LOGUMI-141073 format. One record per residue: residue in one letter; x, y, z of N, C-alpha, C in turn; residue number from 1. Coordinates in pm, whole numbers. Each point is the difference from the previous one (the first is absolute). Example, Ala and Ser with C-alpha at 12.3 -4.5 7.8 and 13.67 -1.06 7.14 Angstrom:
2
('A'; (1319; -569; 780); (-89; 119; 0); (90; 120; 0); 1)
('S'; (-35; 105; -72); (82; 119; 6); (-77; 109; 73); 2)
% end
This chain:
357
('M'; (-3154; -596; 2479); (49; -93; 35); (174; 68; 38); 1)
('R'; (72; 2; 126); (131; 45; 8); (95; -98; -1); 2)
('E'; (115; 33; -55); (90; -121; -26); (72; 0; 92); 3)
('T'; (38; -153; 59); (89; -14; 78); (140; -25; -41); 4)
('A'; (115; -6; 104); (99; -28; -25); (14; -121; -97); 5)
('G'; (111; -6; -155); (4; -78; -16); (-95; -24; -131); 6)
('N'; (-99; 44; 7); (-114; 6; -111); (-32; 114; -89); 7)
('P'; (114; 36; -84); (-54; 128; -54); (-109; -31; -97); 8)
('R'; (-72; 97; -57); (-136; -2; -47); (26; 119; -146); 9)
('P'; (20; -120; -157); (82; 87; -82); (-147; 107; -17); 10)
('E'; (-121; -17; -19); (-116; 109; 7); (33; 114; 77); 11)
('I'; (59; 31; 141); (33; 115; 112); (110; 43; -105); 12)
('L'; (111; -51; -79); (89; 60; -84); (-39; 79; -94); 13)
('L'; (-124; -84; -88); (-24; 64; -136); (-130; 132; 76); 14)
('D'; (-85; -48; 103); (-12; 175; 56); (95; 112; -31); 15)
('W'; (119; -33; 46); (110; 101; 32); (44; 84; -120); 16)
('Y'; (8; -142; -105); (61; 38; -119); (-105; 71; -76); 17)
('D'; (-131; -4; 12); (-61; 71; -62); (-10; 165; 26); 18)
('T'; (28; 8; 109); (44; 146; 62); (149; 18; -9); 19)
('H'; (83; -27; 12); (152; 33; -34); (83; -89; -93); 20)
('A'; (-64; -68; -137); (95; -19; -64); (80; 109; -62); 21)
('R'; (107; -17; -34); (130; 110; -34); (-48; 27; -176); 22)
('E'; (19; 114; -49); (-54; -5; -128); (176; -10; -91); 23)
('M'; (-11; -63; -87); (97; -38; -85); (-28; -46; -183); 24)
('P'; (44; 92; -52); (-28; 18; -164); (-43; -128; -58); 25)
('W'; (36; -113; 29); (-11; -150; -32); (-154; -63; 65); 26)
('R'; (-32; 104; 142); (-83; -63; 68); (-171; -5; -30); 27)
('V'; (-47; -60; -8); (-178; 24; -30); (-34; -2; 133); 28)
('G'; (-7; 96; 97); (-21; 18; 113); (-182; -65; 59); 29)
('P'; (-4; -28; 113); (-122; -83; 52); (-146; 50; -40); 30)
('A'; (-16; 133; -6); (-127; 27; -43); (18; 1; -142); 31)
('A'; (38; 49; -99); (51; -50; -110); (-79; -147; -27); 32)
('R'; (74; -67; 15); (35; -134; 23); (-196; -59; 37); 33)
('A'; (-36; 30; 126); (-110; 2; -2); (-113; 35; -121); 34)
('A'; (36; 70; -71); (-74; 103; -65); (-20; -84; -155); 35)
('G'; (104; -108; 4); (-35; -56; -116); (181; -5; -90); 36)
('Q'; (88; 78; 42); (102; 74; -105); (103; -147; 44); 37)
('R'; (56; -17; -93); (114; -106; 1); (148; 56; -31); 38)
('P'; (86; -64; 73); (98; 25; -20); (81; -16; -149); 39)
('D'; (68; 41; -40); (106; -11; -106); (92; -141; -8); 40)
('P'; (-30; -97; -6); (130; -114; 24); (149; 95; -44); 41)
('Y'; (35; 12; -114); (96; 51; -59); (39; 147; 96); 42)
('F'; (-68; 93; 35); (22; 36; 134); (92; -32; 110); 43)
('I'; (-134; -157; 51); (55; -55; 153); (155; -76; -45); 44)
('W'; (4; -79; -117); (119; -57; -14); (94; 80; -1); 45)
('M'; (-5; 164; -89); (105; 41; 12); (55; 79; 131); 46)
('S'; (-106; 27; 66); (39; 74; 128); (85; -150; 108); 47)
('E'; (-62; -110; -13); (74; -94; 74); (113; -19; -29); 48)
('V'; (83; -17; -131); (95; -7; -50); (102; 82; 49); 49)
('M'; (-37; 191; 37); (61; 70; -9); (48; -9; 130); 50)
('L'; (-103; -51; 120); (-9; 3; 150); (90; -98; 26); 51)
('Q'; (42; -84; -95); (77; -75; 100); (141; 45; 25); 52)
('Q'; (-20; -26; 144); (158; 60; 78); (23; 152; -46); 53)
('T'; (-133; 69; -7); (-1; 128; -24); (-116; 63; 96); 54)
('T'; (13; 127; -8); (-93; 91; 124); (-119; 0; -92); 55)
('V'; (-130; 73; 27); (-80; 77; -55); (40; 119; -46); 56)
('A'; (63; 47; 71); (40; 165; -16); (64; 3; -127); 57)
('A'; (112; -84; 30); (111; -49; -145); (-81; -22; -111); 58)
('V'; (-99; -71; -17); (-60; -72; -78); (-141; 75; -104); 59)
('R'; (-39; 141; 74); (-109; 36; -35); (16; 88; -127); 60)
('A'; (134; 74; -14); (9; 47; -78); (97; -50; -141); 61)
('Y'; (0; -155; 18); (89; -44; -98); (-171; -27; -59); 62)
('F'; (-62; -78; 51); (-144; -67; -18); (-93; 85; -51); 63)
('L'; (-9; 154; 13); (-50; 79; -107); (53; 19; -68); 64)
('R'; (129; 27; -28); (67; 36; -108); (-23; -130; -143); 65)
('F'; (35; -109; 80); (-10; -146; -100); (-174; -33; -58); 66)
('T'; (-45; 43; 43); (-125; -10; -18); (-63; 142; -69); 67)
('A'; (42; 114; 39); (3; 97; -126); (74; 1; -138); 68)
('L'; (114; -37; -40); (70; -55; -93); (-85; -122; -65); 69)
('W'; (-20; -150; 93); (-53; -105; -48); (-141; -27; 84); 70)
('P'; (-86; 52; -67); (-137; -24; 45); (-68; -108; 48); 71)
('T'; (59; -83; -78); (-94; -172; -26); (112; -66; -21); 72)
('V'; (-16; -151; 17); (127; -93; -12); (19; 24; -131); 73)
('A'; (-69; -3; -104); (28; -9; -135); (126; 92; -45); 74)
('D'; (-46; 119; 40); (141; 143; -4); (107; -72; 78); 75)
('L'; (32; -31; 126); (76; -60; 36); (65; -99; -40); 76)
('A'; (-39; -107; -61); (44; -88; -75); (67; 40; -124); 77)
('A'; (-39; 94; -59); (33; 92; -126); (96; 66; -13); 78)
('A'; (32; 38; 138); (116; 98; 42); (160; -67; -10); 79)
('E'; (92; 131; -50); (131; -35; 0); (61; -49; 135); 80)
('D'; (73; -125; 8); (77; -8; 94); (68; 98; 80); 81)
('A'; (72; 36; -104); (127; 100; 77); (-104; 148; 31); 82)
('R'; (-120; 32; -20); (-46; 72; 67); (-87; -28; 119); 83)
('V'; (-25; -66; -20); (-56; -84; 169); (86; -8; 101); 84)
('M'; (96; -87; -55); (118; 56; 92); (73; 107; 44); 85)
('G'; (-18; 105; -81); (18; 116; 27); (-95; 80; 107); 86)
('E'; (-131; -44; -35); (-103; 54; 82); (32; -51; 187); 87)
('W'; (19; -154; 7); (18; -60; 94); (117; 59; 66); 88)
('A'; (118; 39; -48); (154; 62; 70); (-68; 53; 120); 89)
('G'; (42; -83; 132); (-4; 116; 138); (-85; -100; 59); 90)
('L'; (-89; -75; -57); (-97; -64; 101); (109; -189; 90); 91)
('G'; (78; 5; -129); (89; -107; 104); (-59; -125; -91); 92)
('Y'; (62; -109; 53); (-21; -166; -24); (-76; -14; -136); 93)
('Y'; (117; 38; -108); (-7; -8; -146); (-52; -88; -24); 94)
('A'; (26; -145; 10); (-83; -77; -61); (-175; 15; 6); 95)
('R'; (-50; 43; 96); (-126; -10; -72); (-58; 111; -73); 96)
('A'; (90; 85; -50); (-29; 121; -89); (11; -102; -132); 97)
('R'; (97; -127; -47); (-27; -84; -96); (-93; -108; -6); 98)
('N'; (-50; -21; 148); (-79; -122; 6); (-173; 103; -53); 99)
('L'; (9; 111; 75); (-125; 96; -69); (-29; -22; -141); 100)
('L'; (67; -2; -78); (47; 39; -192); (-35; -126; 18); 101)
('K'; (61; -119; 34); (-28; -165; -38); (-154; -21; 16); 102)
('C'; (-76; 35; 145); (-114; -46; 42); (-110; 103; -73); 103)
('A'; (6; 113; -58); (-63; 63; -76); (-3; -63; -135); 104)
('R'; (127; -12; -52); (-21; -133; -138); (-84; -106; 26); 105)
('A'; (45; -82; 81); (-44; -82; 27); (-204; -38; 32); 106)
('V'; (-23; 122; 37); (-131; 32; 29); (-68; 13; -134); 107)
('M'; (44; 67; -78); (-8; 27; -177); (-41; -118; -46); 108)
('S'; (174; -32; -7); (-36; -136; -98); (-48; -128; -4); 109)
('E'; (8; -22; 158); (-73; -126; 71); (-167; -21; 29); 110)
('H'; (-27; 156; 49); (-127; -16; 75); (-60; 120; -57); 111)
('G'; (37; 29; -151); (-92; 167; -54); (-28; 70; 71); 112)
('G'; (118; 83; 71); (-28; 93; 103); (-43; 40; 121); 113)
('V'; (-108; -154; 78); (-70; 9; 78); (104; -85; 113); 114)
('F'; (23; 58; 136); (78; -54; 98); (-79; -121; 38); 115)
('P'; (78; -137; 22); (-129; -92; 90); (-81; 24; 148); 116)
('D'; (-53; -33; 3); (-90; 22; 135); (49; -54; 92); 117)
('T'; (71; -124; -9); (23; -108; 108); (163; 24; 65); 118)
('R'; (25; -38; 113); (148; -16; 75); (59; -117; -122); 119)
('E'; (-90; -109; -59); (98; -95; -74); (24; 60; -108); 120)
('G'; (-96; 85; -52); (30; 29; -128); (123; 108; -20); 121)
('L'; (1; 108; 121); (60; 81; -14); (169; -28; 16); 122)
('L'; (7; -95; 71); (135; -65; 5); (42; -106; -125); 123)
('T'; (-50; 35; -95); (87; -71; -150); (44; 135; -14); 124)
('L'; (-36; 125; 32); (41; 139; -67); (167; 2; 35); 125)
('P'; (96; 84; -90); (124; 30; 39); (-32; 106; 133); 126)
('G'; (110; 0; 83); (14; 110; 128); (-79; -67; 72); 127)
('I'; (-113; -77; 24); (-156; -21; 105); (83; -86; 61); 128)
('G'; (12; -25; 119); (3; -65; 112); (-102; -7; 87); 129)
('P'; (2; -123; 106); (-72; -16; 74); (-68; 123; 58); 130)
('Y'; (72; 82; 64); (-67; 140; 59); (-62; 81; -79); 131)
('T'; (55; -10; -164); (-88; 122; -38); (-84; -51; -70); 132)
('A'; (-16; -144; -27); (-120; -54; -61); (-74; -2; 94); 133)
('S'; (-17; -39; 150); (-76; -9; 123); (-113; 166; -44); 134)
('A'; (102; 106; 20); (-51; 160; 13); (-49; 19; -135); 135)
('I'; (38; -70; -129); (-87; 81; -116); (-143; -79; -22); 136)
('A'; (-4; -132; 58); (-133; -84; -13); (-81; 62; 108); 137)
('S'; (43; 20; 102); (-70; 69; 171); (-92; 127; -56); 138)
('I'; (153; 123; -36); (-59; 126; 13); (-74; 24; -162); 139)
('A'; (41; -92; -101); (-47; 92; -146); (-121; -109; -22); 140)
('F'; (-5; -102; 64); (-90; -84; -47); (-108; -66; 129); 141)
('D'; (38; 29; 130); (-64; -12; 118); (-27; -161; 6); 142)
('Q'; (120; -66; -57); (30; -157; 75); (46; 12; 161); 143)
('P'; (-79; -76; 62); (49; -15; 133); (165; -71; 43); 144)
('E'; (68; 48; -61); (169; -26; -24); (46; 74; 157); 145)
('T'; (127; -95; 54); (64; 87; 125); (110; 53; -60); 146)
('V'; (-49; 127; 18); (145; 95; -20); (81; 42; 99); 147)
('V'; (126; -9; 23); (87; 0; 126); (150; 76; -85); 148)
('D'; (-7; 150; 76); (88; 60; -32); (64; 24; 142); 149)
('G'; (99; 84; -13); (97; 30; 204); (-114; 72; 14); 150)
('N'; (-100; 90; -23); (-108; 64; 111); (-69; -115; 57); 151)
('V'; (-61; -99; -102); (-121; -74; 22); (73; -144; 89); 152)
('E'; (177; -9; -9); (20; -76; 87); (56; 45; 167); 153)
('R'; (23; 115; 4); (5; 101; 125); (-140; -12; 78); 154)
('V'; (-110; 15; -128); (-129; -10; 142); (-52; -107; 11); 155)
('M'; (24; -126; -70); (-18; -135; 59); (97; -62; 92); 156)
('A'; (105; 61; 29); (90; -57; 108); (4; 71; 125); 157)
('R'; (-99; 135; -24); (-27; 78; 104); (-164; -69; 76); 158)
('L'; (-90; -47; -120); (-130; 0; 24); (30; -143; 104); 159)
('F'; (113; -113; -54); (5; -132; 86); (101; -30; 37); 160)
('D'; (57; 116; 31); (153; 9; 108); (58; -88; -35); 161)
('I'; (45; -13; -123); (82; -133; -49); (167; 100; -4); 162)
('H'; (80; -120; 59); (119; 89; 24); (131; -126; -43); 163)
('T'; (-44; -53; -71); (100; -59; -150); (49; 96; -56); 164)
('P'; (142; 55; 28); (10; 59; -126); (-5; 6; -126); 165)
('L'; (-19; 101; -74); (26; -16; -176); (135; -45; 10); 166)
('P'; (6; -51; -170); (-71; -35; -16); (-49; -177; 0); 167)
('A'; (15; -47; 113); (-84; -112; 7); (-129; -35; 49); 168)
('A'; (-43; 150; 12); (-152; 3; 36); (-87; 55; -111); 169)
('K'; (65; -19; -119); (-99; 26; -143); (-102; -104; -10); 170)
('P'; (3; -150; 63); (-76; -112; -37); (-151; 48; 79); 171)
('E'; (70; 18; 150); (-96; 51; 90); (-126; 98; -46); 172)
('L'; (106; 138; 25); (-31; 114; -45); (-168; 0; -136); 173)
('T'; (69; -95; -92); (-63; 7; -92); (-108; -67; 5); 174)
('E'; (-2; -131; 84); (-120; -108; 47); (-113; 76; 47); 175)
('R'; (72; 82; 158); (-103; 108; 22); (-92; 89; -85); 176)
('A'; (86; 96; -96); (-41; 41; -103); (-127; -28; -80); 177)
('A'; (62; -155; -31); (-116; -42; -65); (-121; -36; 51); 178)
('S'; (-28; -42; 152); (-101; -19; 89); (-81; 75; -20); 179)
('L'; (71; 194; -7); (-118; 119; -1); (-32; 77; -138); 180)
('T'; (62; -71; -95); (-58; 7; -135); (-139; -12; -16); 181)
('P'; (-89; 95; -7); (-159; -50; -18); (-40; -51; -109); 182)
('P'; (-108; -50; -64); (-74; -8; -144); (-25; 165; -27); 183)
('E'; (-63; 60; 60); (-31; 157; 14); (61; 52; -35); 184)
('R'; (1; 88; -103); (85; 142; 13); (132; -100; -9); 185)
('P'; (105; -98; -19); (135; 0; 2); (107; 115; -82); 186)
('G'; (-38; 50; -58); (82; 124; -88); (-37; 123; 98); 187)
('D'; (-105; 38; 59); (37; 83; 112); (57; -3; 112); 188)
('Y'; (6; -153; 59); (-5; -52; 147); (213; -42; -84); 189)
('A'; (43; -8; -56); (116; 14; -52); (87; 134; 0); 190)
('Q'; (-79; 64; -10); (43; 152; -36); (-25; 64; 150); 191)
('A'; (-95; -71; 101); (2; 92; 92); (85; -50; 136); 192)
('V'; (89; -145; -24); (81; -63; 93); (148; 136; -30); 193)
('M'; (-6; 24; -128); (109; 48; -34); (-49; 144; 27); 194)
('D'; (-53; 54; -26); (-11; 124; 26); (42; 2; 222); 195)
('L'; (-108; -52; 48); (18; -46; 149); (164; -12; 30); 196)
('G'; (115; -55; -117); (123; -33; 120); (76; 118; -49); 197)
('A'; (-39; 74; -119); (41; 133; -34); (-8; 125; 50); 198)
('T'; (-118; -12; 86); (-35; 129; 24); (-56; -28; 160); 199)
('I'; (-18; -113; 87); (-4; 9; 157); (82; -95; 63); 200)
('C'; (17; -120; -70); (80; -155; 32); (126; 88; -62); 201)
('T'; (53; 91; 52); (118; 23; -54); (147; -102; 81); 202)
('P'; (90; 3; -77); (100; -57; 79); (80; 62; 128); 203)
('R'; (-49; 139; 10); (64; 78; 79); (-75; 66; 81); 204)
('N'; (-69; -13; 145); (-79; 67; 58); (-177; -10; -87); 205)
('P'; (-23; -152; 28); (-126; -34; -58); (-101; 108; 80); 206)
('A'; (-77; 36; -94); (-114; 53; 40); (-162; -74; 61); 207)
('C'; (39; -75; 103); (-76; -68; 50); (-146; 55; 112); 208)
('G'; (13; 102; -4); (-118; 30; 37); (-134; 26; -69); 209)
('I'; (90; 42; -152); (-148; 50; -106); (-9; -174; -113); 210)
('C'; (62; -120; 80); (-4; -75; -122); (-159; -90; 10); 211)
('P'; (-21; -15; -133); (-107; -55; -47); (-54; -140; 84); 212)
('W'; (185; -85; 11); (-39; -93; 58); (119; -18; 92); 213)
('R'; (-62; 116; 167); (61; -30; 82); (-27; -96; 85); 214)
('D'; (-87; -2; 52); (-125; -86; 11); (78; -152; 25); 215)
('P'; (41; -72; -104); (19; -125; -86); (161; 19; 54); 216)
('C'; (61; 74; 30); (173; -39; -65); (69; 4; 126); 217)
('Q'; (21; -120; -17); (58; -102; 124); (129; 65; 18); 218)
('A'; (120; 69; -94); (60; 41; 42); (21; 145; 66); 219)
('R'; (-110; 86; -17); (-42; 95; 106); (-40; -39; 172); 220)
('V'; (-67; -78; -8); (-10; -84; 94); (81; -31; 145); 221)
('E'; (127; -48; -133); (113; -47; 82); (76; 112; -8); 222)
('G'; (0; 78; -57); (102; 124; -5); (139; 32; -98); 223)
('T'; (7; -135; -87); (66; 7; -53); (7; 41; -134); 224)
('A'; (-98; 28; -98); (-35; 62; -89); (100; 116; -56); 225)
('P'; (79; 66; 96); (138; 66; -74); (123; -59; -40); 226)
('E'; (-35; -110; 55); (172; -106; -13); (-73; -90; -94); 227)
('L'; (-123; 6; -68); (0; -148; -147); (-54; 114; -103); 228)
('P'; (58; -88; -95); (45; -119; -27); (141; -20; 39); 229)
('K'; (43; -124; 45); (149; 28; -36); (56; -68; -82); 230)
('K'; (138; 27; 2); (38; -39; -128); (181; -22; 58); 231)
('T'; (35; -90; -126); (131; -48; 44); (113; 67; -72); 232)
('P'; (76; 1; 71); (118; 111; 0); (75; -14; -138); 233)
('K'; (0; 96; -99); (41; 17; -169); (186; -42; 38); 234)
('K'; (27; -33; -83); (160; -34; -34); (51; 155; -23); 235)
('A'; (103; 61; 19); (84; 123; -44); (-10; -46; -142); 236)
('K'; (-76; 186; -71); (52; -62; -174); (145; 56; -23); 237)
('P'; (65; -47; -97); (99; -46; -55); (37; 167; -69); 238)
('I'; (122; 47; -30); (37; 97; -101); (39; -5; -89); 239)
('R'; (-62; -6; -106); (84; -43; -145); (80; 151; -70); 240)
('L'; (89; -11; -77); (60; 95; -32); (-6; 3; -148); 241)
('G'; (2; 98; -94); (-2; -9; -145); (57; 150; -25); 242)
('I'; (16; 14; -128); (57; 118; -129); (-96; 63; -41); 243)
('A'; (-50; 86; -12); (-89; 69; -148); (88; 84; -55); 244)
('Y'; (-8; 28; -183); (41; 87; -46); (-94; 93; -74); 245)
('V'; (8; 104; 38); (-73; 65; -67); (88; 100; -39); 246)
('A'; (-25; -37; -194); (45; 110; -97); (-115; 113; -78); 247)
('R'; (66; 82; -81); (-54; 87; -12); (59; 52; -145); 248)
('R'; (-43; 33; -101); (42; 17; -164); (29; 145; 15); 249)
('P'; (50; 76; -111); (-54; 170; -16); (-117; 39; -7); 250)
('D'; (-93; -76; -83); (-124; 41; -46); (-108; -67; 151); 251)
('G'; (71; -17; 82); (-67; 9; 128); (-120; -150; 82); 252)
('A'; (104; -117; -156); (-83; -103; 40); (54; -94; 95); 253)
('F'; (-66; -85; 74); (85; -87; 66); (-24; -170; -21); 254)
('L'; (97; -64; 55); (55; -88; -20); (-134; -98; 85); 255)
('L'; (-79; -76; -29); (-53; -136; 119); (-15; -92; -63); 256)
('E'; (-82; -111; 20); (-60; -83; -42); (-126; -75; 101); 257)
('T'; (-52; -99; -96); (-94; -31; 61); (65; -168; 48); 258)
('R'; (-23; -1; 94); (14; -104; 116); (-18; -157; -33); 259)
('P'; (7; -103; 15); (-63; -104; -56); (-168; -51; 88); 260)
('D'; (-52; -53; -58); (-100; 17; 31); (-44; -118; 166); 261)
('K'; (104; -93; 10); (-4; -95; 101); (90; 139; 93); 262)
('G'; (5; -60; 141); (50; 109; 104); (-43; 96; 66); 263)
('L'; (82; 83; 55); (-53; 112; 66); (-1; 137; -115); 264)
('L'; (-139; 41; 20); (9; 116; -91); (-1; -32; -134); 265)
('G'; (-53; -120; -40); (2; -62; -142); (-65; 69; -66); 266)
('G'; (3; 41; -114); (-46; 21; -86); (-16; 198; -16); 267)
('M'; (84; 2; 115); (-7; 159; 48); (141; 56; -88); 268)
('L'; (-37; 181; -8); (155; 51; -42); (87; 29; 114); 269)
('G'; (174; -9; -50); (55; 25; 128); (157; 25; -86); 270)
('W'; (74; 30; 51); (160; 23; -12); (59; -138; 19); 271)
('P'; (54; 7; -170); (109; -106; 20); (52; -49; 106); 272)
('G'; (68; -84; 54); (66; -3; 138); (50; -163; 26); 273)
('S'; (64; -27; 123); (55; -122; 42); (-152; -65; 34); 274)
('P'; (53; -155; 4); (-107; -68; 75); (-17; 28; 157); 275)
('W'; (-77; -25; 104); (18; 70; 131); (18; -176; 80); 276)
('A'; (113; 63; 112); (57; -115; 49); (77; 79; 111); 277)
('E'; (24; -132; 162); (67; 46; 93); (102; 101; -10); 278)
('E'; (80; -31; -131); (113; 65; -35); (-16; 33; -179); 279)
('V'; (46; 140; -20); (-25; 4; -107); (70; -40; -107); 280)
('P'; (-30; -97; -94); (92; -65; -50); (100; 82; -149); 281)
('P'; (101; -95; -39); (8; 98; -142); (-55; 24; -116); 282)
('H'; (6; 129; -22); (-128; 46; -117); (61; 56; -76); 283)
('A'; (-45; 4; -139); (51; 99; -79); (-106; 77; -58); 284)
('P'; (26; 146; 1); (-65; 107; 11); (-108; -26; -194); 285)
('P'; (-84; 53; 15); (-65; -40; -137); (47; 88; -158); 286)
('L'; (96; 70; 68); (93; 69; -121); (121; 103; 88); 287)
('Q'; (85; 1; -104); (116; 71; 24); (-35; 158; 68); 288)
('A'; (67; 10; 77); (-36; 155; 30); (61; 80; 133); 289)
('D'; (-15; 55; 24); (104; 112; 98); (-124; -16; 76); 290)
('W'; (-8; -117; 116); (-58; -21; 111); (20; 39; 136); 291)
('Q'; (-135; 80; 44); (93; 107; 161); (-98; -79; 77); 292)
('L'; (75; -43; 127); (-82; -72; 85); (-109; 105; 65); 293)
('L'; (-90; 8; 55); (-80; 101; 77); (7; -22; 166); 294)
('P'; (44; 97; 74); (9; -70; 160); (-126; -52; 103); 295)
('E'; (-106; 47; -102); (-143; -71; 74); (-10; -107; -86); 296)
('E'; (-98; -117; 89); (-62; -124; -19); (-120; -1; -18); 297)
('A'; (-49; -56; -104); (-193; -40; 30); (-50; -93; 60); 298)
('R'; (-55; 43; 115); (-6; -142; 91); (-149; -16; -48); 299)
('H'; (-48; -83; -14); (-130; -75; 10); (-45; -174; 115); 300)
('T'; (-85; 10; 46); (-19; -105; 91); (-162; -77; -130); 301)
('F'; (74; -141; -20); (-70; -76; -75); (-55; -115; 77); 302)
('T'; (-113; -79; 13); (-57; -88; 86); (84; -96; 70); 303)
('H'; (124; -43; -59); (60; -70; 62); (154; 22; 24); 304)
('F'; (14; 142; -45); (151; 66; 40); (-2; 83; -27); 305)
('H'; (100; 97; 1); (33; 171; 7); (112; -66; -114); 306)
('L'; (19; 163; -90); (58; 17; -120); (73; 153; 1); 307)
('R'; (116; -38; 25); (64; 153; -42); (42; -31; -162); 308)
('L'; (3; 119; -46); (59; 10; -143); (107; 79; 13); 309)
('R'; (82; -43; -70); (154; 159; -5); (-37; 38; -184); 310)
('I'; (-21; 131; 21); (-15; 82; -149); (127; 37; -81); 311)
('M'; (22; -44; -87); (99; 34; -111); (-92; 107; -112); 312)
('V'; (75; 82; -16); (-71; 123; -99); (74; 32; -95); 313)
('A'; (-46; 31; -160); (116; 14; -78); (-74; 83; -77); 314)
('E'; (51; 106; -66); (-36; 68; -141); (50; -40; -86); 315)
('V'; (-63; -92; -111); (64; -63; -119); (-34; 57; -119); 316)
('P'; (100; 1; -100); (-40; 62; -150); (-126; -20; -120); 317)
('A'; (-6; 76; -55); (-168; -62; -56); (29; -135; -79); 318)
('D'; (83; 3; -42); (-3; -164; -71); (76; -113; 100); 319)
('A'; (-38; 13; 117); (37; -116; 65); (-82; -123; -2); 320)
('A'; (97; -125; 9); (-89; -89; -39); (-11; -108; 135); 321)
('P'; (-83; -3; 40); (-38; -91; 172); (12; -175; -76); 322)
('Q'; (95; -63; 101); (-60; -157; -41); (-124; -53; 123); 323)
('T'; (-72; 107; 21); (-90; -39; 79); (-123; 104; -6); 324)
('G'; (-105; 7; 10); (-108; 81; 19); (15; 108; -120); 325)
('H'; (-113; 91; -30); (-22; 113; -82); (-11; 96; 17); 326)
('F'; (25; 127; -63); (-33; 147; 50); (-147; 74; -31); 327)
('V'; (-33; 46; 138); (-151; 40; -36); (30; 153; -2); 328)
('P'; (-60; 39; -95); (20; 145; -4); (-121; 69; 67); 329)
('P'; (51; 142; 25); (-87; 95; 143); (-120; -48; -46); 330)
('S'; (-31; 17; -123); (-187; 13; -23); (-102; -155; 48); 331)
('D'; (101; -96; 8); (-17; -109; 32); (39; -42; 138); 332)
('F'; (18; 75; 55); (107; -29; 158); (-127; 29; 113); 333)
('R'; (-48; -75; 89); (-64; 82; 78); (55; -86; 154); 334)
('P'; (79; 79; 36); (63; -57; 165); (-134; -58; 68); 335)
('S'; (-129; -9; -37); (-66; -19; 106); (-33; -145; -33); 336)
('D'; (30; -29; -106); (-30; -181; -59); (105; -74; 37); 337)
('L'; (71; 51; 83); (110; -97; 73); (-44; -59; 113); 338)
('P'; (27; -105; 25); (-10; -57; 151); (60; 71; 136); 339)
('T'; (-3; 32; 90); (6; 80; 121); (176; 24; -29); 340)
('V'; (45; -187; 14); (192; 51; 72); (27; 40; -156); 341)
('M'; (-55; -40; -74); (83; 121; -180); (-24; 158; 38); 342)
('R'; (-133; 8; 30); (-26; 167; 12); (107; 41; 118); 343)
('K'; (27; -59; 102); (79; 53; 112); (129; 7; -57); 344)
('A'; (57; -116; -111); (132; 36; -27); (-11; 88; -80); 345)
('F'; (-102; 56; -108); (-1; 76; -108); (19; 177; 109); 346)
('D'; (-87; -23; 72); (-21; 129; 109); (142; 38; 40); 347)
('L'; (73; -87; 27); (186; -18; 28); (59; 38; -67); 348)
('A'; (-26; -18; -146); (102; 24; -126); (-64; 90; -86); 349)
('R'; (-113; 76; 32); (-16; 138; -86); (98; 96; -2); 350)
('D'; (28; 66; 139); (76; 69; 68); (116; 16; -65); 351)
('S'; (57; -92; -31); (123; -49; -57); (70; 24; -141); 352)
('F'; (-80; 44; -79); (-26; -1; -132); (20; 191; -3); 353)
('V'; (99; 42; -129); (19; 138; -3); (-137; 85; 12); 354)
('D'; (-69; -13; -63); (-118; 85; -58); (-111; 2; 141); 355)
('K'; (1; -146; 84); (-113; 2; 92); (-78; -69; -106); 356)
('V'; (-74; -131; 43); (-134; -35; -62); (-91; 72; 39); 357)
% end
């Protein structure tokens, strides 16, 4: 039976997926799944948390490292907070790391170390929202849940030639995706649509000629595929300013602080500094020293604003007593444990010290 415009068939996409599925370290491929191998819910959960607002390419190495260090949810639940936060450094959106620990511990304390196998049960866990709950229920437990990420939104917008701009189009796109989710192999189907969006129905230059859903795609027929999905223009991001103080003792120890759990970079190591605002507010340094302003700023872009950090550096005596933060000896300090913006500040500051770091 040939597909017609506006009538895509899930089984056609599944046939394509059986041959073209991407290989992921957390994924059980279609052949292995057909042979009876089941995905590890712990792996699916961790990958989905890591993949929130992050690319597969960026996540792969983190996932492999985390699962090598903590192979089971019990191992992760027992891990030290600082170690987990340090290993997460550089991946961004640090609330995810805090929720990772909270969720692992909730699975152990409230569910006997076993992840709930329904969307409703998964939604009771810390840090798991509607999308993540649907993805885990579908991929790990083969529940017929509708999984809609950016790739799926793009595929649906083109399949049905939907011109309503995002984010207003989300309900309609979700409804369309739900109408196609099959009762058979829903986990493979969810991954198939995401793979289609990632490899063929790409944001630019979609490869319509080799798409398994070429015939039923209304946007291909209308010639509108490259311009979909439409998006409401984003407002320009504001710029915030701040100061970071990088102090070092003669023994090589650096002055660092653990940021408050709530807020950006919550729970991560960082340099003491001022609040981040449109103008740098009056702010006392963490201790008295001969502070020197570096000529370069550490610049970083967060989701909602651009940050420009002025960097103050100082060599301080061995008995320096800071009002905030604590000195971390060289044996315990790994620059890789710093979130990206703090690492940028360190990279600029390190060459200012007499013997270099």
